[in-house]
C-alpha positions as CSV (number, residue, x, y, z in Angstrom):
1,M,2.0,5.6,-11.4
2,Q,1.3,7.3,-8.0
3,Q,-2.1,8.6,-8.7
4,M,-3.2,5.1,-10.6
5,W,-2.0,3.6,-7.1
6,S,-4.0,6.0,-4.8
7,D,-7.1,5.8,-7.1
8,I,-7.0,1.9,-6.7
9,D,-6.7,2.1,-2.9
10,A,-10.0,4.6,-3.1
11,Y,-11.7,2.0,-5.4
12,I,-10.9,-0.8,-2.6
13,E,-11.8,1.2,0.2
14,S,-15.0,2.5,-1.3
15,H,-16.0,-1.5,-1.8
16,L,-14.7,-3.1,1.0
17,I,-13.8,-0.7,3.8
18,P,-17.0,0.2,5.8
19,E,-17.1,3.9,6.9
20,D,-16.4,4.3,10.6
21,P,-17.2,7.7,12.5
22,I,-14.3,7.0,14.9
23,L,-11.7,6.6,12.1
24,T,-13.3,9.4,10.2
25,Q,-13.2,11.5,13.5
26,T,-9.6,10.6,13.9
27,L,-8.5,11.5,10.5
28,K,-10.2,14.8,10.6
29,N,-8.9,15.8,13.8
30,T,-5.3,14.8,12.7
31,D,-5.8,17.1,9.4
32,E,-7.7,20.1,11.5
33,K,-4.4,20.1,13.9
34,G,-2.1,20.7,10.7
35,F,-0.5,17.0,10.8
36,P,0.1,15.3,7.7
37,D,-1.9,11.8,7.2
38,H,1.0,10.1,5.5
39,L,2.4,9.3,8.6
40,A,-0.6,6.7,9.2
41,V,-1.4,3.7,7.6
42,A,-3.8,3.4,4.6
43,A,-7.5,2.4,5.3
44,N,-7.0,-1.0,3.6
45,Q,-3.7,-1.5,5.7
46,G,-5.5,-1.0,8.6
47,M,-8.0,-3.2,7.9
48,L,-5.5,-6.1,7.3
49,L,-4.2,-5.6,10.9
50,Q,-7.6,-5.3,12.1
51,M,-8.1,-8.9,10.1
52,L,-4.9,-10.4,11.7
53,L,-6.1,-9.8,14.8
54,Q,-9.4,-11.4,14.5
55,M,-8.2,-14.3,12.7
56,N,-5.8,-15.2,15.8
57,K,-8.4,-14.0,18.6
58,C,-5.8,-11.5,19.9
59,K,-6.3,-9.9,23.2
60,R,-3.0,-8.1,24.2
61,V,-1.4,-5.7,21.6
62,L,2.0,-3.8,21.6
63,E,2.1,-0.6,19.3
64,L,5.6,1.1,18.8
65,G,5.0,4.4,17.1
66,T,1.4,5.9,17.9
67,F,1.6,9.1,16.0
68,A,-2.3,10.3,15.9
69,A,-3.5,6.7,16.9
70,Y,-5.3,5.8,13.6
71,S,-3.4,2.7,13.5
72,T,-4.5,2.3,17.1
73,M,-7.9,2.4,16.4
74,W,-7.7,-0.2,13.8
75,L,-6.0,-2.3,16.1
76,A,-8.9,-1.6,18.7
77,R,-11.4,-2.7,16.2
78,G,-9.7,-6.3,15.9
79,L,-9.9,-6.8,19.8
80,P,-12.8,-8.0,22.1
81,E,-13.9,-5.2,24.6
82,D,-11.7,-6.3,27.2
83,G,-8.8,-6.1,25.1
84,Y,-5.7,-4.2,25.7
85,I,-3.1,-2.0,23.9
86,L,-0.1,-0.6,24.9
87,T,1.1,2.3,22.5
88,I,4.5,4.1,22.3
89,E,5.4,7.3,20.9
90,G,8.3,9.3,21.0
91,R,7.5,12.6,20.3
92,D,5.6,14.7,22.3
93,T,3.3,16.5,20.2
94,H,2.2,13.4,18.5
95,A,1.7,11.8,21.7
96,A,-0.6,14.5,22.6
97,L,-2.6,14.3,19.3
98,G,-2.5,10.7,19.6
99,Q,-4.0,10.7,23.3
100,E,-6.7,13.1,21.9
101,N,-7.9,10.8,19.7
102,I,-8.0,8.0,21.6
103,D,-10.2,9.9,24.5
104,N,-12.4,11.2,21.8
105,A,-13.0,7.9,20.5
106,K,-14.4,6.5,24.0
107,L,-13.3,3.0,22.8
108,P,-14.2,0.0,25.4
109,Q,-10.8,-1.3,24.9
110,T,-8.1,-0.3,27.7
111,I,-5.4,1.8,25.6
112,E,-2.5,2.9,27.5
113,L,-0.2,5.3,25.8
114,K,3.1,6.1,27.0
115,V,5.6,8.6,25.9
116,G,9.2,8.3,25.4
117,R,11.9,6.1,23.5
118,A,10.4,2.8,23.1
119,A,13.4,1.1,23.9
120,N,13.6,2.5,27.2
121,I,10.0,1.9,27.9
122,L,10.0,-1.7,27.1
123,R,13.0,-2.4,29.1
124,A,11.5,-0.6,32.2
125,L,8.2,-3.0,32.0
126,P,8.1,-5.5,35.1
127,E,9.4,-8.6,34.7
128,D,6.0,-10.5,34.9
129,F,4.2,-8.0,32.5
130,E,1.7,-10.3,30.5
131,K,2.8,-11.3,27.0
132,F,1.6,-9.7,24.0
133,D,-0.5,-11.6,21.2
134,F,0.3,-9.1,18.4
135,I,3.2,-6.3,18.1
136,F,3.0,-3.9,15.6
137,I,6.1,-1.8,14.6
138,D,6.1,1.8,12.9
139,A,8.5,3.6,14.8
140,D,12.1,4.9,14.1
141,K,13.5,2.7,11.3
142,Q,17.1,2.6,12.3
143,S,15.9,1.0,15.7
144,Y,14.2,-1.7,14.2
145,P,16.7,-4.6,15.2
146,E,16.3,-3.4,18.8
147,Y,12.7,-3.0,18.7
148,L,12.7,-6.4,17.2
149,E,14.8,-8.2,20.0
150,L,12.6,-6.4,22.6
151,S,9.5,-7.5,21.3
152,L,10.4,-10.9,21.2
153,K,11.2,-10.6,25.0
154,L,7.4,-9.7,25.2
155,S,6.1,-12.4,23.2
156,H,4.8,-15.6,23.6
157,S,4.9,-18.9,20.9
158,G,2.4,-17.5,18.3
159,T,3.0,-13.7,18.7
160,I,2.4,-12.1,15.6
161,I,5.0,-9.6,14.9
162,V,4.1,-6.8,12.0
163,L,7.3,-4.3,10.8
164,D,5.9,-1.2,8.6
165,N,7.7,0.5,6.2
166,V,10.3,-2.0,5.2
167,I,10.9,-1.5,1.6
168,R,10.9,2.6,1.2
169,A,10.5,2.4,-2.9
170,G,13.5,0.0,-3.2
171,D,15.8,2.4,-1.3
172,I,17.0,-1.0,0.8
173,M,18.5,-2.5,-2.6
174,D,20.6,0.8,-3.3
175,P,24.0,0.0,-1.9
176,E,25.1,3.8,-1.9
177,N,22.2,4.6,0.4
178,K,23.7,4.7,3.7
179,K,20.7,6.5,5.8
180,P,20.4,5.4,9.1
181,S,16.9,4.5,8.4
182,I,17.6,2.2,5.6
183,E,20.5,0.5,7.3
184,G,18.3,-0.5,10.2
185,I,15.9,-1.8,7.9
186,R,18.7,-3.9,6.3
187,D,20.0,-5.1,9.7
188,M,16.3,-5.9,10.5
189,Y,16.3,-8.5,7.6
190,K,19.4,-9.9,8.4
191,L,18.5,-10.3,12.0
192,M,15.1,-12.0,10.6
193,Q,17.0,-14.4,8.4
194,N,17.1,-17.7,10.5
195,H,16.2,-16.2,13.7
196,P,16.0,-18.7,16.4
197,Q,12.8,-17.4,17.9
198,L,11.3,-17.0,14.7
199,L,8.9,-19.8,13.2
200,C,8.8,-18.1,10.0
201,S,9.2,-14.8,8.5
202,T,8.1,-12.8,5.3
203,A,7.8,-9.3,3.6
204,L,5.5,-8.1,1.2
205,Q,5.7,-5.0,-1.1
206,T,2.9,-2.9,-1.3
207,V,1.8,-0.1,-3.3
208,G,-0.7,2.6,-2.8
209,S,-1.8,6.0,-1.4
210,K,1.5,5.7,0.8
211,G,3.6,5.0,-2.1
212,H,5.9,2.0,-2.7
213,D,6.8,0.1,0.6
214,G,5.8,-2.9,2.3
215,F,5.2,-4.9,5.7
216,A,7.6,-7.8,7.4
217,I,5.7,-10.2,9.2
218,A,6.8,-12.9,11.5
219,I,5.5,-15.5,14.0
220,V,7.1,-16.2,17.1
221,K,8.4,-20.0,17.7
């Protein structure tokens, strides 16, 4: 099944995802530095993020989990030239690669990469820090509940929050699986259920070149 999923993703990308030299350069540099591409979103998923930003005329984006900044590039594509992205990465080696790819891209949008534990960085932001229109969470899964609550403090009515990797090939359904990452995702679902600050939320399973996983999406009330 995995080969078919990957082939279908390639088919979709060949028809619907235009080639972009910046995205190509980012993937090439990531590969040449010896980092695996499975940590980045697929191109068709990146286009979904871009479209969500464009549909909602977003200007300010928060990203938790930069890795090589491939998803950052997709987020930037959805913003006007005066858009702003704050992207946070916990691993020094990933942050260095991400910053290099951001610098190479020379995008007009302002992209600020901070290194450290996302929760600490978010708590250290000033009280009057301008709220975000779109938040993409793709970091350590055991911290998803904490990241969601912190994201809500940095949101306004209508902010869109997208959390990646919330299906994990069905592992969330296995009661014997007590991994911190899986427990974190389960706790995220419980938190999102009837959350007083969320207008609505859902999750979508995805299959493709990245395997069987999915997104959770919420709109702030």
